[in-house]
N, C-alpha and C positions, 0 to 999 in steps of 0.2 A: 632355122624355124624361129618364128617369132613368137614372143610372148602370148599374142593374142590368138594365135593358132594352137598353142598347147594348153591354155588355159581351160577350155571347155572340156577336153579330155580329162585333164587332172580334176576338175570339178567334179565330173561324171564318177571318178574313180572314188573319190572323196564321199560323196552322197552313197555310193555303195557300201562303203566302209562303215559308215554311221549306220546303215541298217544291219550289217553283219556282225561288226566289232566294235561298239562304241568306244571302248577303251583305246583300241589301236588308232581310231579317227582322232580321240582326243589329243593323244601323243603326236600324231602326224601334224594335225591342225596347229598345235601349239608350237612345233618346230617350225611350220611353214610361216606363221606369224611373226615369230623371233627373227627368222632370215629375211623377210620382208622389210622389217622395221630396220633391220641393220644394213640394208642397201638401198640409199637414196634414189638411186636409178630406177630399180625394181618398183619402188613406191610410186615413182612419176609414170611408169609404165601402167601400172594397176590403175592408177588415177585416171589416165587416158583411155583405158579400155573401160572403166565405169562410167566416164563421161560420155564415151561413144554410146554405150548401151543405154544409159538413162541420163539425158540432157539435164543439166541442173543438179546432177548428183553431187552427194556430199564428197569433200576431199577427205583423204586420209591423213591425219595428223601423224608426224614422226615425233615421237618423243623418245629419245635414247633413255633405255632403262640402265640405270645404275646398279649392278649387282653388287650386293656387299660380299667382301673378300672373306673366304673362310680363313679362319684361324689356322696357322701352320703350327702346329705342335713339334717340338724338339724331339727327336728319337729318344726314346728312354733309354738309359744305359743298363746294362745287366749288372746284376749284382757279382761282386767280384768273389764271393764266397757263399757257401750254403750254411748257414747257422745251425740247422737241426742236425746235418751230418757231423759239423764240427762238435756239438754238443754230446754226440754219442761218444767221442773220442774224450770228452771230459770238460769240466767247466774252465780249468786253466788254459787250455789249449784254444777254447773259444775266446774268451778273454784277451788272450795274447794277439789273436789274429785280430779281433775287433778293434784294439788299441792302434794298430797300424793303419787304420783307414781314416780317411777324411770325413767330415760332418756330411758332404754330399754322399759319399760311398755308404756311409751308416743310414741315410735316410734312404737310399736306393734298397738296401738290405730289407728294411722295415716295410717299404713298399711292396716290393717283389713277392716277398714271403708272406704277405698279409698279416704281419705280427702286430700292427697296430691300426686295426680297421677304422678306429674312430679318429684316428690322426691326433691322439691327444701327446703322446710322447713324441711325435715327428715335429711338433712345433717348437720344441726345446731348441736353446741356441749352442748348447754345449753337447759334447759327446758322452760324457759320463753318465748321465741318466738313461739316455738311449741305449747304451752298452750294457748296463743294469737291466734294463726292460728285456733287451734282445737275450740275455742270457737265461733270464727268468723264464720267458715264454719258450726259448728253444729247448732247455731243459725238459721242460714239461711236454713238449711235443715229442722230443726224442724219446721219452720213457714212457708215453702215452700206450696204455694197454698191457704194460709188462707184469700187471698184477695176475692177468690171465694166462700168462705163459707157463708152461709145466717145465 
């Protein structure tokens, strides 16, 4: 079956969709246009059909659309420890575990547990201030609400 034979039926369906479901018609129409513009042979076939139906009709210009590439984000590493759980075991235990981590691992802990929402401490280039901050916030969170326990 040639394009000139299927186009009228497709057009009829498309016109029905516009009346019944405009959102669906818009999506289908956009997909159709994208596919037509991606296939030079299909463009020529459509130009021939349009020219035969309307002598002197306008030509369809093919302008390849350059889609911007989406930024690929690296998979976020999981934190290697839970600072709030370790804070419940004591400050010394938490400090000891944090001291064994790299700068990147400490930043991951800060991020994953939302310890530094303003990312002020995360901008530091050494681990010492980050460890102090994690210990302070984790101890506060670990013991939060203890005043109400009986």
